[in-house]
VEXDREN-2710 file (C-alpha; in Angstrom, 1 decimal):
% VEXDREN-2710
k/r/px/py/pz
1/MET/-59.2/16.2/37.5
2/SER/-60.1/17.3/34.0
3/THR/-57.5/17.3/31.2
4/ILE/-57.1/21.1/31.2
5/ASP/-56.4/21.0/35.0
6/GLN/-53.2/19.0/34.2
7/SER/-51.7/22.2/32.7
8/GLY/-51.4/23.7/36.2
9/THR/-52.0/27.2/37.2
10/PHE/-50.1/30.5/37.4
11/ASN/-50.8/33.7/39.3
12/VAL/-51.5/36.8/37.2
13/GLY/-52.3/39.9/39.1
14/GLY/-53.5/38.0/42.1
15/ARG/-55.7/35.7/40.1
16/SER/-55.0/32.0/39.5
17/VAL/-55.3/31.1/35.8
18/LYS/-55.0/27.8/34.2
19/ARG/-51.9/27.6/32.0
20/LEU/-53.8/26.5/29.0
21/GLY/-56.2/29.3/27.9
22/TYR/-57.8/30.5/24.7
23/GLY/-56.9/33.2/22.2
24/ALA/-59.9/34.9/20.5
25/MET/-58.1/36.4/17.4
26/GLN/-59.3/33.7/15.0
27/LEU/-62.9/34.4/15.8
28/ALA/-62.8/37.4/13.5
29/GLY/-62.9/37.1/9.7
30/PRO/-60.0/36.4/7.3
31/GLY/-56.9/38.5/8.2
32/VAL/-58.5/39.2/11.7
33/PHE/-60.8/41.6/9.9
34/GLY/-64.6/41.7/9.7
35/PRO/-67.1/39.2/11.0
36/PRO/-66.6/35.4/11.2
37/LYS/-67.8/33.1/8.4
38/ASP/-69.9/31.2/11.0
39/HIS/-71.1/33.3/13.9
40/GLY/-72.8/30.4/15.6
41/ALA/-69.6/28.4/15.5
42/ALA/-67.7/31.3/17.1
43/LEU/-70.2/31.4/20.0
44/ALA/-70.0/27.6/20.4
45/VAL/-66.2/27.6/20.6
46/LEU/-66.1/30.2/23.3
47/ARG/-68.8/28.4/25.3
48/GLU/-67.1/25.0/25.1
49/ALA/-63.8/26.5/26.0
50/VAL/-65.1/27.9/29.2
51/ALA/-67.2/24.8/29.9
52/SER/-64.1/22.7/29.5
53/GLY/-62.3/24.7/32.2
54/VAL/-60.6/27.6/30.4
55/ASN/-60.5/30.6/32.6
56/HIS/-58.0/32.8/30.6
57/ILE/-59.1/34.4/27.4
58/ASP/-56.9/36.7/25.3
59/THR/-58.5/39.2/23.0
60/SER/-58.4/42.8/21.7
61/ASP/-60.9/45.3/20.4
62/PHE/-58.7/45.8/17.3
63/TYR/-59.5/42.2/16.3
64/GLY/-62.2/42.7/13.7
65/PRO/-62.1/45.5/14.9
66/HIS/-64.7/45.1/17.7
67/VAL/-65.8/41.8/16.4
68/THR/-64.2/39.3/18.8
69/ASN/-65.1/41.3/22.0
70/GLN/-68.7/41.6/20.9
71/ILE/-68.8/37.8/20.3
72/ILE/-67.2/37.1/23.7
73/ARG/-69.8/39.3/25.3
74/GLU/-72.6/37.6/23.4
75/ALA/-71.3/34.1/24.2
76/LEU/-70.2/34.5/27.9
77/HIS/-71.7/37.6/29.5
78/PRO/-72.4/37.7/32.5
79/TYR/-68.9/36.2/33.0
80/ARG/-67.9/33.5/35.5
81/ASP/-66.2/35.0/38.5
82/ASP/-63.0/33.0/37.8
83/LEU/-62.7/34.1/34.2
84/THR/-59.8/36.4/33.4
85/ILE/-60.1/38.4/30.1
86/VAL/-56.8/39.9/28.9
87/THR/-57.0/42.5/26.2
88/LYS/-54.6/44.7/24.2
89/ILE/-54.4/48.3/23.1
90/GLY/-51.8/50.2/21.0
91/ALA/-53.0/49.6/17.5
92/ARG/-56.0/50.3/15.3
93/ARG/-57.1/48.9/11.9
94/GLY/-57.2/50.7/8.6
95/ALA/-60.1/50.4/6.2
96/ASP/-58.0/48.0/4.2
97/GLY/-57.3/45.8/7.3
98/SER/-53.9/47.2/7.9
99/TRP/-52.4/47.4/11.4
100/ILE/-51.6/51.0/12.4
101/PRO/-49.9/52.2/15.6
102/ALA/-52.2/54.0/18.0
103/PHE/-50.0/55.2/20.8
104/SER/-51.3/58.6/21.7
105/ARG/-52.9/59.2/25.1
106/GLU/-56.2/59.9/23.3
107/GLU/-56.1/56.7/21.2
108/LEU/-55.1/54.6/24.2
109/THR/-58.0/56.1/26.3
110/GLU/-60.5/55.5/23.5
111/ALA/-59.2/51.9/23.1
112/VAL/-59.8/51.2/26.8
113/TYR/-63.3/52.5/26.7
114/ASP/-64.0/50.5/23.5
115/ASN/-62.8/47.3/25.2
116/LEU/-65.0/48.1/28.3
117/ARG/-68.1/48.8/26.2
118/ASN/-67.8/45.8/23.8
119/LEU/-66.9/43.3/26.5
120/GLY/-69.6/44.7/28.8
121/LEU/-67.2/45.4/31.7
122/ASP/-66.7/48.2/34.2
123/VAL/-63.0/47.4/34.6
124/LEU/-60.6/45.4/32.5
125/ASP/-58.7/42.6/34.3
126/VAL/-55.4/43.0/32.3
127/VAL/-54.5/45.3/29.5
128/ASN/-51.4/44.6/27.4
129/LEU/-49.7/47.6/25.7
130/ARG/-49.0/46.3/22.2
131/ILE/-45.7/48.0/21.2
132/MET/-45.8/48.9/17.5
133/TYR/-42.4/50.3/16.6
134/ASP/-42.3/47.3/14.3
135/VAL/-45.5/45.4/13.4
136/HIS/-43.7/42.2/12.8
137/GLY/-41.6/41.9/16.0
138/PRO/-40.0/43.7/18.9
139/ALA/-38.1/46.9/18.1
140/GLU/-36.4/49.3/20.5
141/GLY/-38.0/52.6/21.4
142/SER/-39.2/54.3/24.6
143/ILE/-42.6/53.3/25.9
144/GLU/-42.6/55.8/28.7
145/ALA/-45.3/58.1/27.2
146/PRO/-47.9/55.4/26.2
147/LEU/-47.3/53.3/29.3
148/THR/-47.7/56.3/31.5
149/ALA/-51.0/57.0/29.8
150/LEU/-52.1/53.4/30.5
151/ALA/-50.9/53.6/34.1
152/ASP/-53.1/56.7/34.5
153/LEU/-56.1/54.7/33.3
154/GLN/-55.2/52.1/35.8
155/ARG/-55.1/54.6/38.6
156/GLN/-58.6/55.8/37.5
157/GLY/-59.9/52.2/38.2
158/LEU/-60.5/51.3/34.5
159/VAL/-57.7/48.7/34.4
160/ARG/-56.6/46.4/37.2
161/HIS/-53.3/45.2/35.8
162/VAL/-50.9/46.0/33.0
163/GLY/-48.8/43.8/30.6
164/LEU/-46.7/44.3/27.5
165/SER/-46.8/42.8/24.1
166/ASN/-44.2/42.7/21.3
167/ALA/-41.6/43.9/23.9
168/THR/-37.9/43.9/24.1
169/SER/-36.0/43.2/27.4
170/LYS/-35.1/46.9/27.6
171/GLN/-38.7/48.0/27.2
172/ILE/-39.8/45.6/29.9
173/THR/-37.2/47.0/32.3
174/GLU/-38.4/50.5/31.4
175/GLY/-42.0/49.5/31.9
176/ARG/-41.4/48.0/35.3
177/GLY/-40.1/51.4/36.4
178/ILE/-43.4/53.0/35.5
179/THR/-46.0/50.4/36.8
180/GLU/-46.1/46.7/37.8
181/ILE/-46.0/44.4/34.7
182/VAL/-47.9/41.2/35.3
183/CYS/-47.4/39.5/31.9
184/VAL/-45.4/39.7/28.7
185/GLN/-46.8/38.5/25.4
186/ASN/-44.3/37.8/22.6
187/GLN/-43.8/35.4/19.7
188/TYR/-42.2/32.2/20.9
189/ASN/-42.3/28.6/19.7
190/LEU/-40.0/25.6/19.1
191/ALA/-38.2/27.3/16.3
192/HIS/-38.4/31.0/17.3
193/ARG/-36.6/31.1/20.7
194/ALA/-35.1/34.5/20.9
195/ASP/-36.8/35.0/24.3
196/ASP/-35.3/32.0/26.0
197/ALA/-33.3/34.1/28.5
198/LEU/-36.2/36.6/29.0
199/ILE/-38.6/33.8/29.9
200/ASP/-36.3/32.6/32.6
201/ASP/-35.7/36.1/34.0
202/LEU/-39.5/36.7/34.1
203/ALA/-40.1/33.4/35.8
204/ARG/-37.7/34.3/38.6
205/ASP/-39.8/37.5/39.2
206/GLY/-43.1/35.7/39.0
207/ILE/-44.2/37.4/35.7
208/ALA/-46.2/35.4/33.2
209/TYR/-44.9/34.9/29.7
210/VAL/-47.6/34.4/27.1
211/PRO/-46.3/33.1/23.7
212/PHE/-48.2/33.6/20.5
213/PHE/-47.9/31.8/17.2
214/PRO/-46.9/28.4/18.9
215/LEU/-46.7/26.8/15.4
216/GLY/-45.3/29.8/13.5
217/GLY/-48.5/31.8/12.9
218/PHE/-49.0/33.2/9.4
219/SER/-45.9/31.3/8.2
220/PRO/-46.5/27.8/9.6
221/LEU/-43.5/26.1/11.2
222/GLN/-42.2/23.3/8.9
223/SER/-40.4/20.8/11.1
224/SER/-40.0/17.1/10.2
225/THR/-38.9/16.5/13.8
226/LEU/-42.1/18.0/15.2
227/SER/-44.2/15.9/12.8
228/ASP/-42.2/12.7/13.6
229/VAL/-42.6/13.2/17.4
230/ALA/-46.3/13.8/16.9
231/ALA/-46.7/10.7/14.9
232/ARG/-44.9/8.5/17.4
233/LEU/-47.1/9.9/20.2
234/ASN/-50.3/9.6/18.2
235/ALA/-50.8/13.3/18.6
236/THR/-51.0/16.4/16.3
237/PRO/-48.1/18.7/15.8
238/MET/-50.0/21.5/17.5
239/GLN/-50.6/19.3/20.6
240/VAL/-46.9/18.5/20.8
241/ALA/-45.9/22.1/20.3
242/LEU/-48.3/23.2/23.1
243/ALA/-47.1/20.4/25.4
244/TRP/-43.5/21.4/24.8
245/LEU/-44.3/25.0/25.8
246/LEU/-46.0/23.8/29.0
247/ARG/-42.8/21.9/29.9
248/ARG/-40.5/24.8/28.9
249/ALA/-41.2/27.0/31.9
250/GLU/-43.9/27.2/34.7
251/ASN/-44.6/30.9/33.9
252/ILE/-45.7/30.2/30.3
253/LEU/-49.4/30.6/29.7
254/LEU/-50.8/29.3/26.4
255/ILE/-53.5/31.0/24.4
256/PRO/-54.0/28.8/21.3
257/GLY/-56.7/30.2/19.1
258/THR/-59.1/28.5/16.7
259/SER/-62.6/28.9/15.3
260/SER/-63.2/25.2/15.1
261/LEU/-64.7/23.0/17.9
262/GLY/-62.6/20.1/16.7
263/HIS/-59.3/22.0/16.9
264/LEU/-60.3/23.5/20.3
265/ARG/-60.8/20.0/21.7
266/GLU/-57.4/18.9/20.2
267/ASN/-55.6/21.9/21.7
268/LEU/-57.1/21.4/25.2
269/THR/-56.0/17.8/25.4
270/ALA/-52.3/19.0/25.0
271/ALA/-52.4/19.6/28.8
272/GLY/-52.4/15.8/29.4
273/LEU/-49.8/14.9/26.7
274/ALA/-46.7/13.5/28.3
275/LEU/-43.5/14.1/26.4
276/PRO/-40.8/11.4/27.0
277/ASP/-37.3/12.7/27.6
278/GLU/-36.1/11.6/24.2
279/ALA/-38.9/13.5/22.5
280/LEU/-38.0/16.6/24.6
281/LYS/-34.4/16.4/23.5
282/GLN/-35.4/16.1/19.9
283/LEU/-37.8/19.0/20.1
284/ASP/-35.2/21.2/21.9
285/GLY/-33.0/20.8/18.9
286/VAL/-35.6/22.2/16.4
287/ALA/-34.5/25.8/16.9
288/GLY/-30.9/24.9/16.0
289/SER/-31.9/23.0/12.9
290/ALA/-34.3/25.8/11.9
291/ALA/-31.5/28.4/12.2
END
């Protein structure tokens, strides 16, 4: 058994994916905008991820824009049969790199076709609707119109399965009344645990939860507890944070991103990192101390 196999698997839309995957956002340039500094390194990271057993890649055509999907296609096309590529629509990029809601039927349709073209696919495995009522986190607002548009594209055979990103519990309930939701992608980590109850609810219904920013994202998590546990286990804080997420719930799928081969290898070994009960207890307390 390879290290990544120790993460286990979870069913997403009828496909078995390993719980430790890869997020492609960091393959674009600074601020997720423009081309990467090292195009060859970006290709190498993707190829090594898949060669190491990763079969779940998270991306979007608004990364770059277009950059990460084009790199994925260059690196991996034709794709392995067991590779699941999950993408997102619902936003576009301004000329200054800003993130702009793109929720109209026309914008969503154009985004699906952009993803298909740049990834070199005839149908997208999973498309997450990125909800943009607030760029920085979930905010209430009806998703009936945009999700209905996405469900129509699904019925046309352009999309196999649908997920939600940056979603509230109310929006997930609304969405499940429109079409099957196979995954939810929200911010969640040791310190940011607003979705604790939601994760458990989704687990009972067999829906995957895909946390982003496992170490805080653009504002890195500062935790002496995390650093201390990592030092005792001879691991990096990222490895420990990822291992904690894998232990948190069986429906959690990880998509750590990096443009570095060294960091990729470190992240993938988190699947084999055993967390003693005492370490888990300490890590579980990080959210309370952060608050």
